[in-house]
N, C-alpha and C positions, 0 to 999 in steps of 0.2 A: 209164558208169553200172554196168555189170556188174563192172568192176574195183573201183569204189567199194564195191559190195555185198560182194565177196569180202574186201576190206580190213576192212570193218566186222565181218564174221564172225570174222576172225583177231584183231581188236582185242578182241572180246568174249571169245574164248577165252583170250587173255592176261590179261584183266581177271579172269576167273574164277579163274585160277591164283594171283592175288594176294589173293583173298578167303579167308576161313576159314569152314568149315562149322559151322553151329550145332549143338551137341550138348547144350545145357542141357536136362535132363529136363522141366522145367516148360513150356518152349517146344515141345519135341517132342510133348508131350502135347496141347497146343492144336492143333498141326499135324495130328496123327493124328485127333483128334476132328473137325476141320473136313473133312479128307479123307473120313472116313466119311459125313459129312452129304451130301457131293457124290457119293458112290458111287465114289470113286477108290481103286482098289486099289494102283496103282503108287506106289512111294515117290518123292516129289519132294523132293530135298534143299533146305535153306534155307541161304543164305550171307549173310554180313555183312562189314563192313569197307569199305575204300576210301573214295572221296569222294562217291559218289552219295547223294542225300538223298530219293529217291523209290523205293518198292518197284517191282519189275518182274519179269516172267516172261521167261526167255530159254531158248533151246535148242529146236530143232524136233524132233529125235529123242531127245535126252536132256534133258528140261526141268529147270530149276531156278529157284528164286525167290530174289531178293535183297530183304532187308529192312534198312534203315539201322540201324546199331548203337544210335543214340540212341533210335530207336523201340522196339527190343527192350528197352532198359533202362528206358524211362519209361512205356510204355503198359501198361495192365492187360490181363488175359487176354481180356476182352470186346472191347476195341478191337483187339487183335492179331488176334483171330479174324475181325473184319470185314475187315482188310487182307488176310489170307491168303485169305479167301473170295473177294474180288474177283480176286485173281491166279489162284486155282483155277478161277474162272468163265471166265477167259481160256483156261485149259487145256482145260476141258470144251467150250468153243465152238470150239476149234482156231483161235484167233485168230492164232497164230504162222504157221500155214499160209496164212491169208487175207492176212497181212502180206506173205508171200513172193509170193503171186499178184498182190497189188497192186503190189509192186515190179517184177515182171516186166512187168505191163501198162504201168507208167510207162516202163520201159526200151524197150519196143517202140513205144509211142505217146508218146514224150517231147515231140513237137511239138504234141500236142493238149491245149489248156487244159482241155477238158471232162474228160479222164482225171484230171488233177491235182485238179480240183474234186471229182470223184467220190471219189478217194482221201481227200481231206480230210474229206468228209462221212462216209465210211466209218469213219474214225478216231473222229469225234465220236459217231456212232451206236453204234459198238462199245462205248464206255465206258458209254453209257446202257443198252445191252442187257445188259452185264455186271452193272450195278447191279440191273436188273430180275430177272435170273437169280438173283443172290445173295438178294434178298428173297423170291423164289419158293421158294428152298430154306430160308432161315432163318425165314420166316414174316412175315406182314403186321405183327405186333406188334413186330417188330424194326426197322421202317422208321425210326422217330424216332432210335433209338440209332445206327443205321447212318449216317444223315445227319449226326448230331453227330460221329461219328468222322471223316467226310470233312472237315467244317469244322475240327475240332480239328487234324487232320493238316496241313491247309493253313496254319493259323496258326502251328503250332509247328515243323514240320520242313521244309516244302517250300521249295525255292529257285526263283527265277524262271528261271534258266538251264535250258534244255531239253536233255535227252540224247536225240538223234535215234534213233528206231527202238525205243525201249523201250516196253513195255506197262506203264505205271506207274499207280499208284493215283490220282494227281492230275496236273493240267496247269494251273498257275496262270496261264499266258500267255493262256489262252482263257477269258475271263470268261463269255462266252455259254454255253460248254460246262458250266461249273460251275453256272450258274444253271439250265440245262436239267436237269442231273442232280439238283440239289436239288429242283426242281419235280416231277420224276418220282417221287423218293423220297417227297415229301410227299403225293402223290396216288396212291401205289401201292395196287393192289387185287390180291388173290390171283387167279391165273389169267391176268393180263395178258400174261405172257411167252408163254404158249401161243397166245394170240390174235395176238400179234405174229409168232410163227413161222408160224402159219397164213396170215397176210397175205403174208409173204415168199414162201411156197410158191405162193400164188395168183398173185402178180405174176410169178413165174418161169414158171408154166404159161401165163399170158396172153402173156408175151414170146415 
C-alpha cells in the first residue's frame, strides 16, 4: 500500500508535466478575486488539458488546481468562481494533509473494516464541509446559485469513471453524497460552519 501511494504521487507529477498552466487574464482575474475572498495570499496555479473531467486540488507542499478545459471555455465567471471556491476551500481546510493521514491510517490498519468505513465517511463529510465553508465565505444569498453550479457541472461535464485520490468538485458515483450536498446547500444558514467546527472540537475533547 505504501508502494501504491508512492506510485500514485509519481503518476500525478508526470500528469502535471503534461498539462498546461492557465494564463488567460480573464480567468486569472477570477482566480485572484476568489483567493482574496478566502484570504489566501499564496499563488496557486491553475492547470488544464489532459483527459480528466473533474476539477481537483493536488500537491501537499506545492498545491495546484486542475480545471477541465471545456469548463474553462464554457462556464461564465460566476460558475467558474464557484468551482475554484470549492477547491480553495479544500486548501484552506488542509484536506490534502487529512487525505495523507487517512491513507497512512489505512496502511497501518488495512485489516480493520472500521478504518475503511471511517475514511469513506470522512470523504463524504469533507465535501459537505467544503460546501458549507464556501457558502460561509460567499454568503447565504449565493447558496442557490452555488447549488445550480453543482447540478449544471454534473450534467454537462462530469464522467462516471472515478479518478482515485483526487479532491474533485463532484462525485457522480455517490448519489447519496450529491443529495446530501444539495440538501445542505438548500438549507444553509450563515454561521453553520462555525457551529460544526465547534462540535468537532467538543467531540475531540470528550474523546
